[in-house]
C-alpha positions as CSV (number, residue, x, y, z in Angstrom):
1,M,-5.6,-34.8,-12.8
2,A,-4.8,-31.3,-13.8
3,E,-3.6,-30.9,-17.4
4,A,0.0,-29.9,-18.0
5,K,-1.2,-26.9,-20.0
6,E,-4.1,-24.6,-19.2
7,T,-6.1,-22.5,-21.6
8,A,-5.4,-18.8,-21.1
9,K,-7.7,-15.9,-22.0
10,G,-8.2,-15.6,-25.7
11,G,-7.7,-19.3,-26.3
12,R,-3.9,-19.3,-26.0
13,R,-2.2,-22.2,-24.3
14,R,0.1,-21.6,-21.4
15,K,2.5,-23.9,-19.6
16,K,1.8,-24.8,-16.1
17,K,4.4,-23.4,-13.7
18,G,6.8,-25.9,-12.1
19,P,7.8,-26.0,-8.5
20,V,9.5,-22.9,-7.1
21,E,13.3,-23.1,-6.8
22,P,14.6,-23.0,-3.2
23,R,16.2,-19.8,-2.2
24,G,17.5,-17.9,0.8
25,L,19.1,-19.2,3.9
26,T,18.6,-22.5,5.8
27,A,17.4,-22.3,9.4
28,R,21.0,-22.8,10.7
29,Q,22.3,-20.1,8.5
30,V,19.8,-17.6,9.8
31,G,21.3,-17.7,13.3
32,G,24.9,-18.4,12.3
33,G,27.9,-16.2,11.6
34,V,29.4,-13.0,13.1
35,P,27.5,-9.8,12.6
36,P,29.3,-7.0,10.6
37,T,30.6,-3.9,12.4
38,P,27.5,-1.7,11.8
39,V,25.2,-4.4,13.4
40,M,27.6,-4.7,16.4
41,R,27.4,-0.9,16.8
42,L,23.6,-1.0,16.6
43,M,23.5,-3.6,19.3
44,E,25.7,-1.5,21.5
45,A,23.5,1.5,21.0
46,I,20.4,-0.5,21.9
47,E,21.9,-1.7,25.1
48,S,23.3,1.8,26.1
49,G,19.9,3.3,25.4
50,G,18.2,1.1,27.9
51,G,17.1,-1.7,25.6
52,V,18.0,-5.3,25.5
53,V,19.3,-7.3,22.5
54,I,17.6,-10.6,22.2
55,G,19.9,-11.5,19.4
56,P,21.2,-10.7,15.9
57,Y,20.1,-12.8,12.9
58,R,20.1,-12.8,9.1
59,E,16.6,-12.6,7.7
60,P,15.9,-15.8,5.7
61,L,15.0,-14.4,2.3
62,G,17.8,-12.0,1.5
63,G,20.3,-12.8,4.2
64,L,20.5,-9.3,5.5
65,W,21.3,-8.7,9.2
66,Q,18.7,-7.5,11.7
67,V,18.5,-7.4,15.5
68,M,15.7,-8.7,17.7
69,A,15.4,-6.4,20.7
70,A,13.2,-5.1,23.4
71,L,13.1,-1.3,23.3
72,P,12.0,1.3,25.9
73,I,8.6,2.4,24.5
74,E,9.4,6.1,25.0
75,L,12.2,5.8,22.5
76,V,10.0,4.5,19.7
77,E,7.9,6.8,17.4
78,P,6.1,6.3,14.1
79,T,7.8,7.7,11.0
80,P,6.6,11.3,10.7
81,Y,5.2,10.9,7.1
82,Q,3.0,7.9,7.5
83,R,-0.8,7.7,7.6
84,D,-2.9,9.1,10.4
85,L,-3.7,6.9,13.4
86,S,-7.0,5.0,13.3
87,E,-8.4,5.2,16.8
88,P,-10.9,2.4,16.3
89,H,-8.1,0.1,15.0
90,V,-5.9,1.0,18.0
91,K,-8.8,0.1,20.3
92,R,-9.4,-3.3,18.7
93,L,-5.7,-4.1,18.9
94,A,-5.5,-3.1,22.5
95,E,-8.6,-5.2,23.4
96,A,-7.1,-8.2,21.6
97,M,-3.8,-7.8,23.4
98,E,-5.6,-7.4,26.8
99,K,-7.8,-10.5,26.2
100,L,-4.8,-12.7,25.1
101,G,-2.5,-11.2,27.8
102,R,0.4,-11.3,25.3
103,Y,2.1,-9.1,22.8
104,M,2.7,-11.4,19.8
105,D,3.6,-9.2,16.8
106,P,6.9,-7.3,16.8
107,I,7.1,-3.9,15.1
108,V,9.8,-3.0,12.6
109,A,12.1,-0.3,13.8
110,V,15.0,1.7,12.4
111,P,17.6,3.9,14.3
112,A,16.8,7.6,14.2
113,E,19.2,10.0,16.1
114,G,19.2,8.1,19.4
115,K,15.6,7.0,19.1
116,Y,13.8,4.6,16.8
117,W,11.2,5.1,14.0
118,T,8.7,2.4,13.1
119,P,7.5,2.3,9.5
120,N,5.5,-0.8,10.3
121,G,3.8,-0.8,13.7
122,H,2.2,2.6,14.3
123,H,-1.1,1.1,15.5
124,R,0.5,-1.7,17.6
125,L,2.8,0.9,19.3
126,A,-0.2,3.1,20.1
127,A,-2.1,0.1,21.4
128,M,0.8,-0.9,23.7
129,R,1.0,2.7,25.0
130,S,-2.7,2.7,25.7
131,L,-2.2,-0.4,27.9
132,G,0.6,1.2,29.8
133,A,3.4,-1.0,28.4
134,R,6.9,0.1,29.3
135,S,8.7,-1.7,26.4
136,V,8.0,-3.0,22.9
137,F,9.5,-5.9,21.0
138,A,11.0,-5.0,17.7
139,L,12.9,-6.2,14.7
140,V,15.5,-3.5,14.4
141,V,16.9,-2.9,10.9
142,P,20.3,-1.3,10.7
143,E,19.7,0.7,7.5
144,P,17.7,3.9,8.3
145,E,16.6,4.1,4.6
146,V,14.3,1.1,5.2
147,G,12.1,3.5,7.1
148,H,11.3,5.2,3.7
149,R,9.8,2.0,2.3
150,I,6.7,2.5,4.4
151,L,4.1,1.7,1.6
152,I,5.7,-1.7,1.1
153,L,6.3,-2.5,4.8
154,N,3.0,-1.3,6.3
155,T,0.7,-4.2,6.1
156,E,-1.0,-4.2,9.5
157,K,-4.1,-2.5,8.2
158,A,-5.2,-2.1,4.6
159,H,-4.5,1.3,3.2
160,N,-7.1,3.2,1.2
161,I,-6.2,5.7,-1.5
162,R,-6.2,8.6,0.8
163,E,-3.9,7.0,3.3
164,R,-1.5,5.7,0.6
165,A,-1.4,9.1,-1.1
166,L,-0.8,11.1,2.1
167,E,2.0,8.8,3.1
168,A,3.7,9.0,-0.3
169,V,3.6,12.8,-0.5
170,R,4.6,13.4,3.1
171,L,7.6,11.1,2.5
172,A,8.4,13.0,-0.7
173,Q,8.3,16.3,1.1
174,A,10.6,15.0,3.8
175,L,13.1,13.5,1.3
176,T,13.5,16.8,-0.7
177,G,15.7,18.1,2.1
178,L,17.6,14.9,2.6
179,D,18.1,13.3,-0.8
180,D,17.0,15.4,-3.7
181,R,17.6,12.8,-6.4
182,P,15.4,12.4,-9.5
183,E,11.9,11.5,-8.6
184,R,12.0,8.3,-10.7
185,E,14.8,6.9,-8.5
186,F,12.2,6.7,-5.6
187,A,9.8,4.5,-7.5
188,T,10.0,1.8,-4.9
189,E,9.3,4.2,-2.0
190,F,6.4,6.0,-3.6
191,E,4.8,2.9,-5.2
192,E,3.1,4.8,-8.1
193,P,3.3,8.4,-9.4
194,S,-0.4,9.1,-9.1
195,L,-0.2,8.8,-5.3
196,L,2.0,11.9,-5.2
197,T,-0.4,14.0,-7.1
198,L,-3.4,12.8,-5.2
199,G,-1.5,13.3,-1.9
200,L,-1.0,17.0,-2.8
201,C,-4.7,17.2,-3.4
202,Y,-5.6,15.7,-0.1
203,L,-3.2,18.1,1.7
204,E,-5.3,21.0,0.3
205,N,-8.7,19.2,0.7
206,G,-9.0,16.3,3.2
207,R,-12.4,15.3,1.7
208,F,-11.1,15.2,-1.9
209,S,-12.5,12.2,-3.9
210,G,-9.1,10.8,-4.9
211,G,-10.5,7.3,-5.7
212,A,-12.6,8.9,-8.5
213,Y,-9.6,10.3,-10.2
214,H,-7.1,7.6,-9.4
215,P,-7.8,5.5,-12.5
216,V,-7.1,8.4,-14.9
217,L,-3.9,9.4,-13.2
218,R,-2.7,5.8,-12.9
219,R,-3.0,5.5,-16.7
220,T,-1.3,8.8,-17.6
221,E,1.3,9.6,-15.0
222,K,4.9,8.6,-14.9
223,F,7.8,9.2,-12.4
224,S,9.7,12.3,-13.5
225,A,13.4,12.5,-14.4
226,A,13.5,15.9,-12.6
227,K,14.8,16.2,-9.1
228,L,12.3,15.4,-6.5
229,S,11.8,19.0,-5.4
230,K,11.2,20.2,-9.0
231,A,8.9,17.2,-9.7
232,L,6.8,18.1,-6.7
233,E,6.5,21.7,-7.9
234,A,5.2,20.4,-11.2
235,R,2.8,18.0,-9.4
236,S,1.5,20.9,-7.3
237,G,0.3,22.7,-10.5
238,R,-1.3,19.5,-11.7
239,A,-3.0,19.0,-8.3
240,A,-4.4,22.5,-8.4
241,R,-6.0,21.8,-11.8
242,L,-7.3,18.5,-10.5
243,L,-9.0,20.3,-7.6
244,E,-10.4,22.8,-10.0
245,L,-11.8,20.0,-12.1
246,D,-13.3,18.4,-9.0
247,G,-15.1,21.7,-8.2
248,V,-16.6,21.8,-11.7
249,V,-17.6,18.1,-11.4
250,A,-19.3,18.8,-8.0
251,E,-21.3,21.5,-9.7
252,A,-22.5,19.0,-12.3
253,V,-23.4,16.6,-9.6
254,R,-25.4,19.3,-7.8
255,G,-27.2,20.0,-11.1
256,L,-28.2,16.3,-11.4
257,R,-29.5,16.2,-7.8
258,E,-31.5,19.4,-8.3
259,R,-33.3,17.5,-11.1
260,G,-34.2,14.8,-8.6
261,L,-31.6,12.2,-9.6
262,E,-30.2,10.4,-6.5
263,S,-27.4,7.9,-6.6
264,P,-24.1,7.3,-4.8
265,Y,-22.6,7.0,-8.2
266,L,-23.4,10.4,-9.6
267,K,-19.8,11.7,-9.5
268,A,-18.6,8.5,-11.1
269,F,-21.3,8.9,-13.8
270,V,-20.2,12.5,-14.6
271,L,-16.5,11.5,-14.7
272,A,-17.2,8.6,-17.0
273,R,-19.0,11.0,-19.4
274,I,-16.1,13.5,-19.5
275,N,-13.2,11.0,-19.5
276,P,-11.4,11.1,-22.9
277,L,-9.7,7.7,-22.1
278,R,-12.9,5.9,-21.5
279,F,-13.0,4.0,-24.7
280,K,-9.2,4.0,-25.5
281,R,-8.0,0.8,-24.0
282,G,-4.3,0.7,-23.5
283,A,-3.8,4.1,-25.0
284,T,-1.2,6.5,-23.4
285,A,-1.9,10.2,-22.8
286,D,-0.3,13.2,-21.2
287,P,-1.8,13.8,-17.7
288,D,-2.0,17.6,-18.0
289,E,-3.7,17.4,-21.4
290,T,-6.1,14.8,-20.1
291,I,-7.1,16.9,-17.1
292,S,-7.5,20.0,-19.4
293,Q,-9.8,18.0,-21.7
294,M,-11.8,16.7,-18.7
295,L,-12.1,20.2,-17.4
296,A,-13.4,21.6,-20.7
297,A,-15.9,18.7,-21.0
298,A,-17.1,19.2,-17.4
299,R,-17.8,22.9,-18.1
300,K,-20.0,21.8,-21.0
301,F,-21.8,19.1,-19.1
302,D,-25.5,19.7,-19.1
303,P,-27.5,18.0,-16.3
304,A,-30.7,18.7,-18.2
305,K,-29.7,16.3,-20.9
306,V,-29.3,13.3,-18.6
307,R,-32.1,10.9,-18.1
308,A,-32.7,8.9,-14.9
309,D,-32.6,5.6,-16.8
310,Q,-29.1,6.4,-18.1
311,V,-27.8,6.7,-14.5
312,A,-29.7,3.6,-13.4
313,R,-28.7,1.5,-16.5
314,T,-24.9,2.2,-16.2
315,G,-24.8,1.9,-12.4
316,G,-23.3,5.4,-12.3
317,G,-20.8,4.7,-15.1
318,G,-19.2,1.7,-13.5
319,G,-17.2,3.7,-11.0
320,A,-16.9,3.7,-7.2
321,P,-19.4,5.4,-4.9
322,E,-18.6,9.0,-4.0
323,E,-16.2,9.4,-1.1
324,G,-17.8,12.5,0.4
């Protein structure tokens, strides 16, 4: 029998969690009640646009109204700021749908000027189009702003750092002309501040090794109190310095290779050597100062002083392999 208390890290005792308290709606409540006026208007718009309303319902966790509907596929597009399409993933989805002979997984859609945007369903939509489908089944959310929550909603294919960063910065750029509030008020939409800076780097250089710099930025960056447009301007300057740093690091890696050192972890090894936060657990630091310190250290890095056993012993400094 499990003990009532478990030993936590460091020898502390912690209480075992009890059962989760019930929350949300019952099954009968999900399908009951009269939809509010905005939802009724949405259903009218779906029908007048050639779609069919299957039925309104309240989602079971928060009780918010949504509409199950079949939409003409030509009226549905991915949100313009989400990640690029993965053709191999689309092909796998299409093959699975063809084999099963069924479309089982509705997309999420939000109204967008007579059409619909899907922040969660880009690949499924493309797969259906590749199969010649004329309609697509969707959970239509009345609030258009839900389309901005793409990083939270999009779970159909695991995001890597590049995809997450590009989605975040494309969304930020789109929002500057729509809702130029302080950047920190979009924390939910952007997930974490480092993604915005990395996204700006990727826009300049699609082969940028964002994963190598993500740990440093994640430790140092915060969402800004400045308006989103101004915050992006500041981040553009930071991204430029980060790209400059990456160029100097690349020179150091080339120097190591010229000495005959070969490893997929050479960039991580160099970054570990020049990272001023490497041995400062939990310490906070200014991101611009940290990048400046790393840039100065990278310029002083001497490949001639590195031994092969140092790279081999550290596994490249404990970082991830180079991204290209």
